[in-house]
C-alpha positions in Angstrom: -0.4 0.0 0.0 1.7 3.5 -0.8 1.7 6.0 1.8 -0.4 9.4 2.2 2.8 11.2 0.8 3.3 9.0 -2.1 -0.3 9.1 -2.6 -1.2 12.5 -2.3 0.9 15.5 -2.5 1.9 17.2 1.6 2.2 20.6 2.1 2.3 22.7 5.1 -0.2 25.6 5.8 -1.1 27.9 8.4 -5.0 29.3 8.3 -5.8 33.2 8.2 -9.2 33.1 7.9 -12.1 30.7 7.5 -14.5 30.5 4.4 -18.3 29.6 4.1 -18.1 25.8 4.7 -16.0 26.4 8.0 -12.4 25.1 6.4 -9.7 27.1 7.3 -8.3 29.0 4.2 -4.3 30.1 3.8 -2.0 30.3 1.3 0.7 27.2 0.6 4.4 28.1 -0.5 5.5 25.4 -3.1 7.9 25.2 -5.9 5.0 26.1 -8.7 3.8 29.3 -6.7 1.3 30.1 -3.7 -1.8 28.4 -3.7 -4.9 29.4 -1.8 -5.8 26.4 0.6 -8.8 25.4 2.3 -8.4 22.9 5.3 -11.4 21.6 7.4 -11.1 21.7 10.9 -7.9 24.1 10.8 -8.9 27.2 12.6 -7.0 30.9 12.0 -3.5 30.8 13.9 -3.3 26.7 13.5 -0.6 25.3 11.3 -0.8 21.7 9.9 0.5 19.6 7.0 -2.1 18.6 4.9 -2.6 16.1 1.8 -4.3 17.6 -0.8 -7.5 16.2 -2.4 -8.4 18.1 -4.7 -7.0 21.3 -7.1 -8.6 23.4 -9.5 -8.2 23.3 -13.0 -8.6 27.0 -13.4 -6.7 28.8 -10.6 -4.3 28.5 -7.9 -6.3 26.7 -5.1 -7.1 23.6 -3.6 -8.6 21.4 -1.2 -6.6 19.2 1.3 -7.5 17.4 5.1 -5.0 17.3 7.6 -2.5 14.8 8.4 -0.6 15.9 11.1 -1.1 19.1 13.5 1.8 21.6 13.8 1.9 23.4 17.3 -0.6 24.3 19.7 -4.7 25.0 18.7 -5.6 28.2 18.7 -7.1 29.3 21.7 -10.4 30.5 20.0 -10.9 26.9 19.6 -14.0 25.6 21.4 -16.3 22.6 21.6 -19.3 22.4 18.8 -22.3 22.6 21.1 -24.4 20.5 18.2 -24.3 16.7 18.4 -24.3 16.4 14.4 -21.7 19.4 14.2 -19.2 18.5 11.2 -22.1 16.2 9.3 -25.1 18.0 9.6 -23.6 20.7 7.3 -25.0 23.4 9.5 -23.2 25.7 12.1 -19.9 24.8 10.3 -18.5 27.6 12.7 -19.3 26.4 15.6 -15.9 25.1 16.7 -14.8 28.9 16.9 -15.6 30.9 20.4 -17.9 34.2 19.5 -15.5 36.5 19.4 -13.5 34.9 17.4 -16.6 34.6 14.7 -17.7 37.7 15.0 -13.8 38.8 14.1 -14.2 36.5 11.2 -17.4 38.5 10.2 -16.0 41.8 10.0 -12.9 40.3 8.3 -15.4 38.9 5.6 -17.0 42.1 5.2 -13.9 44.7 4.7 -12.5 41.7 2.1 -15.5 41.5 0.1 -15.7 45.3 0.4 -11.6 46.2 -1.2 -13.2 47.3 -4.3 -15.2 50.0 -2.8 -13.1 50.8 0.7 -9.4 49.3 -0.3 -7.8 47.1 1.2 -7.8 48.1 4.6 -11.6 49.0 5.2 -11.8 52.5 5.2 -13.7 54.6 2.7 -11.1 56.6 1.6 -13.3 59.7 0.9 -15.9 59.8 3.9 -13.0 58.1 6.1 -16.0 55.5 6.9 -14.8 52.5 8.4 -16.2 48.7 9.0 -17.9 48.6 12.7 -17.5 45.9 15.0 -20.1 43.2 14.1 -23.5 43.6 16.7 -23.9 40.4 18.2 -26.6 38.1 18.6 -28.2 38.6 21.7 -28.5 34.4 21.6 -25.6 31.9 20.6 -28.1 29.1 20.4 -31.3 28.7 20.5 -32.1 31.8 18.3 -33.9 29.8 15.2 -36.9 30.0 15.5 -37.5 27.9 12.1 -36.6 24.6 11.6 -36.7 22.6 8.3 -36.1 19.0 7.9 -35.7 16.4 5.6 -37.5 13.1 5.3 -35.8 10.0 4.9 -34.7 6.4 6.1 -32.1 6.6 9.0 -30.9 3.0 9.7 -33.9 1.7 8.6 -36.3 4.1 10.3 -38.0 7.2 9.7 -36.1 10.5 10.1 -35.9 14.0 9.8 -32.7 15.9 9.7 -30.4 17.2 6.9 -28.6 16.3 4.2 -24.7 16.1 4.7 -22.8 18.3 2.4 -22.2 17.5 -1.1 -24.5 14.7 -0.9 -28.0 13.0 -0.6 -26.8 11.1 3.1 -29.3 11.9 5.6 -28.0 13.4 9.3 -30.2 12.9 12.1 -30.1 16.6 13.4 -32.3 16.0 17.0 -30.8 17.7 19.8 -29.7 20.9 17.2 -28.7 23.6 20.2 -29.5 26.3 17.6 -33.1 25.9 17.0 -35.7 26.9 19.6 -36.2 24.2 22.0 -40.2 24.1 21.4 -38.7 23.6 17.4 -36.5 20.9 18.7 -39.5 19.2 20.1 -42.1 19.3 17.9 -39.8 17.9 15.1 -39.4 14.7 17.1 -42.8 14.6 18.3 -43.5 14.7 14.2 -41.3 12.4 13.5 -42.6 9.9 15.9 -46.1 10.4 15.1 -45.4 9.8 11.4 -43.6 6.6 12.1 -46.5 5.3 13.8 -49.1 6.1 11.2 -46.9 4.4 9.2 -46.2 6.9 6.5 -43.3 6.1 5.0 -40.3 9.2 3.3 -40.3 9.9 -0.3 -37.1 8.2 -1.8 -35.9 10.0 -4.8 -34.1 7.5 -6.3 -36.8 4.6 -5.8 -39.4 7.1 -6.1 -41.5 5.7 -3.6 -42.9 7.3 -0.6 -45.2 10.2 0.3 -43.4 12.4 3.6 -40.9 14.7 2.3 -40.3 17.6 4.7 -41.6 18.8 7.9 -41.2 22.6 8.7 -41.8 24.4 12.1 -42.2 27.4 13.4 -42.0 28.8 17.0 -42.3 32.1 18.0 -41.4 34.0 20.9 -44.1 33.7 23.8 -44.1 29.5 22.6 -46.9 28.5 20.2 -45.7 26.4 17.3 -47.1 25.6 13.6 -46.0 22.5 12.3 -46.2 22.2 8.3 -46.1 18.8 6.2 -45.0 18.6 3.3 -46.2 15.1 1.2 -47.0 13.7 -2.3 -50.0 14.1 -3.5 -50.5 10.2 -3.3 -50.2 10.8 0.4 -52.6 8.6 2.5 -55.2 11.1 3.8 -56.3 9.4 6.8 -53.1 8.9 7.7 -51.3 12.2 7.6 -54.4 13.3 9.4 -53.6 10.9 12.4 -50.3 12.3 12.2 -51.8 16.1 12.4 -53.7 14.9 15.4 -50.8 13.7 17.0 -48.9 17.5 16.7 -52.1 18.9 17.8 -52.1 17.0 20.9 -48.9 19.3 22.1 -51.0 22.2 23.5 -48.2 24.4 22.6 -49.7 24.2 18.9 -51.4 26.6 17.0 -52.2 24.8 13.5 -51.2 21.6 11.5 -51.3 22.1 7.9 -50.4 20.0 5.0 -49.2 21.2 1.8 -49.1 18.4 -1.3 -45.6 18.8 -3.4 -45.0 16.7 -6.3 -42.0 18.4 -7.7 -39.2 16.7 -8.9 -36.2 19.0 -7.7 -35.9 20.1 -4.3 -37.9 22.4 -3.7 -39.7 22.9 -0.4 -42.7 24.4 -1.1 -45.3 24.3 -4.1 -48.7 25.1 -3.7 -51.1 26.4 -1.4 -51.1 24.8 2.5 -54.2 23.4 3.9 -55.5 23.3 7.7 -55.8 20.0 9.3 -55.7 20.9 12.8 -56.2 24.3 14.6 -55.4 27.2 12.5 -53.1 28.2 9.1 -51.7 30.7 11.1 -49.6 31.7 14.3 -49.3 35.2 15.4 -45.6 36.5 16.6 -44.3 40.1 16.3 -42.0 41.7 13.8 -40.7 45.1 14.8 -43.3 44.7 17.9 -46.0 44.7 15.8 -48.4 41.7 15.9 -48.2 39.3 12.7 -50.2 36.5 11.3 -47.3 33.9 10.0 -48.5 30.7 7.8 -46.8 28.2 5.9 -44.7 30.1 3.8 -43.9 33.5 4.0 -40.4 34.4 5.4 -39.7 36.3 8.4 -36.1 36.1 9.6 -35.2 33.1 11.6 -33.2 34.9 15.0 -36.3 37.5 15.7 -34.6 39.2 18.3 -31.9 40.2 15.9 -34.3 41.4 13.2 -35.8 43.7 15.6 -32.1 45.4 16.6 -31.6 45.5 12.7 -34.9 47.1 11.5 -34.9 49.5 14.3 -31.5 50.6 13.3 -32.2 50.4 9.9 -35.4 53.2 10.4 -32.8 55.3 12.7 -30.1 55.8 9.9 -33.3 56.2 7.4 -34.3 58.6 9.3 -31.9 60.5 11.6 -32.0 64.4 11.3 -35.1 64.5 9.6 -38.8 65.4 10.4 -40.3 61.5 10.3 -44.0 63.1 9.8 -42.4 64.6 6.4 -40.3 62.0 5.6 -41.4 59.3 2.8 -39.8 56.3 2.4 -39.8 53.2 0.0 -39.0 50.0 1.8 -38.0 47.4 -1.2 -38.0 43.6 -0.9 -40.4 44.3 2.1 -41.4 41.0 2.7 -43.5 40.5 5.9 -41.9 44.4 6.5 -40.3 44.6 9.4 -38.8 47.7 7.7 -41.7 49.1 6.8 -43.5 48.5 10.2 -40.4 50.4 11.9 -40.2 53.1 9.6 -44.0 53.7 10.3 -43.9 53.6 13.8 -41.4 56.7 13.4 -44.0 58.2 11.6 -42.7 58.1 8.2 -44.9 57.6 5.0 -44.0 54.0 3.4 -44.6 52.2 0.0 -43.7 49.0 0.8 -43.2 46.9 -2.5 -43.2 43.2 -1.9 -43.5 40.5 -5.0 -45.2 37.4 -2.9 -48.7 37.7 -2.7 -49.3 36.7 1.0 -46.8 38.2 2.5 -48.3 42.0 1.4 -51.5 40.9 2.8 -49.9 39.8 6.2 -48.0 43.4 6.1 -51.4 45.6 5.0 -53.4 43.5 7.9 -50.8 44.1 10.5 -50.1 47.9 10.0 -54.1 48.2 10.1 -54.3 46.2 13.7 -51.3 48.1 14.8 -53.0 51.6 13.6 -50.3 52.1 10.8 -52.0 51.6 8.0 -52.8 55.2 7.4 -48.6 55.6 6.8 -48.4 52.1 5.1 -49.1 51.2 1.4 -48.2 47.8 0.7 -48.4 46.5 -2.8 -47.5 44.0 -4.8 -45.0 44.3 -7.7 -41.7 43.7 -8.9 -39.0 46.0 -7.1 -37.5 47.8 -9.7 -41.2 49.7 -9.8 -39.7 51.4 -6.8 -39.4 53.9 -10.0 -42.9 54.8 -9.9 -43.1 55.4 -6.4 -43.6 59.2 -6.7 -41.2 61.5 -4.7 -39.5 59.9 -2.4 -37.0 61.0 0.7 -35.6 57.7 1.3 -35.4 53.9 0.3 -34.5 51.0 2.0 -33.1 48.0 -0.4 -33.5 44.4 1.4 -33.0 42.2 -1.7 -31.5 38.4 -1.4 -28.1 36.9 -1.6 -27.6 37.9 -5.4 -28.1 41.7 -4.6 -29.9 44.4 -6.7 -30.5 44.0 -10.8 -29.2 46.3 -13.1 -33.0 47.7 -13.2 -33.2 48.4 -9.7 -29.5 50.2 -9.5 -31.2 52.3 -12.5 -34.2 53.6 -10.9 -31.9 54.1 -7.4 -30.1 56.5 -9.6 -32.9 58.1 -10.9 -34.9 58.3 -8.0 -35.1 61.7 -6.2 -33.8 60.1 -2.7 -31.9 61.5 -0.7 -30.6 58.6 0.8 -30.6 54.5 0.5 -30.2 52.0 3.2 -29.0 48.7 1.6 -29.5 46.0 4.0 -27.2 43.0 2.7 -26.9 39.2 3.4 -24.2 38.7 0.6 -21.0 41.0 1.0 -19.7 40.6 -2.3 -23.2 41.2 -4.2 -23.2 44.4 -2.0 -19.6 45.6 -2.9 -20.6 45.2 -6.6 -23.6 47.1 -6.1 -22.0 49.6 -3.9 -19.6 50.7 -6.5 -22.6 51.2 -9.2 -24.4 53.3 -6.5 -21.5 55.3 -6.0 -20.8 55.8 -9.7 -24.2 57.1 -9.8 -23.6 59.8 -7.4 -24.1 58.5 -3.7 -21.8 58.2 -1.0 -21.1 55.9 1.8 -21.4 56.7 5.3 -22.4 54.2 7.4 -21.3 50.7 7.3 -22.0 48.4 10.2 -22.8 44.5 10.3 -25.0 42.2 12.2 -24.4 38.4 13.6 -28.1 37.4 12.6 -26.8 33.4 12.5 -24.0 32.6 15.0 -21.9 29.6 14.2 -22.2 30.0 10.7 -20.5 32.3 7.9 -23.5 34.7 7.3 -23.3 38.3 8.0 -25.9 41.0 7.7 -24.4 44.4 6.3 -26.5 47.8 6.8 -25.1 50.8 5.0 -26.1 54.0 4.6 -25.6 55.9 1.0 -26.5 60.5 0.7 -26.8 61.2 -2.3 
């Protein structure tokens, strides 16, 4: 048998950062030239001899595994909280202590914004620097929604997540990242489905009935459970599962959603109530709102509210809010809209999901904010038809703003833009275009919405 050294090339590497999958990233020094290396379980400041598993044919980049550690472990190394860490693919930064996570997230924003700020992380024209990351109020138990794949685990029905780059299902029972109620209702749903004889969908064989289970929990301890099944799923068995789940008095409702798609899409079509109510009441930006099966709400509601409040402050600072006309683009359920309206601004909210628009309109009316909120179903670029605006807030998906939206922002009457981004790289691209269109950056503030992961939310204010 050939040795590791004979079968795979060995190099020494010191990690200087982490990638999104939690791998240590550093530069190797080799006769052929330096290469960027990605190594699992190697924290910044740690050194190791590694064996190269795969190298990019297009650029100087490779992926490797540790053969021998060199030197002491990082003082920031800690024991992961979740029993499935390293297998389920989620929360890949749990082995890094929280202060280190926050430092790495800020460094990620600084690196991504280099085209705007330069390598030092400071905007040259205004001397604006990337602020320290605002930590999450909780490191664990912050996720108020869980999405679980159904499958066979050791011959039994299980609910969990796929291992990275595979369809091997990992049992995520005991996950510490979700709110305790989410994990408890996941377990209840799994037991109920097994007892009713509901079988999990097996894509290769095209057999089975249960595809996913979605659990949403509110801050006051109420739950909503969605059973995503094939349309062939026996109604009697599905109803039995729903009754068993609804036996927990904390469950507000259990819904069925049929999904016969061939891809991995989670939701498809309308949900039907099997027990209890179609929605569960929670609060967004301090306003009561009804949440159903499909509406998007931030999984870390406490930190989301902190972001909404800060966005409202940045949007309205030094202005008479009662005379301010604002637009909230990609409004979703309207956390930002409600924060702006609560501060007495008039807001046009634009969102393409009709159910989210309906929920926002109802929440605003119930809170006495209906006269300040004009919620519209439409494409983000329709902000160009919003009339005279003083400030526009954009909160796009990870891919960032389209060319049409950037053109509309530049052409608008807005004196301010507040950009909320979950993708630092797309944010950098868009900031260059907005700066070229006449805006100047004066605030960059990252927030940690998802401890244990590489994800970071960044709030940027631009002035005309």
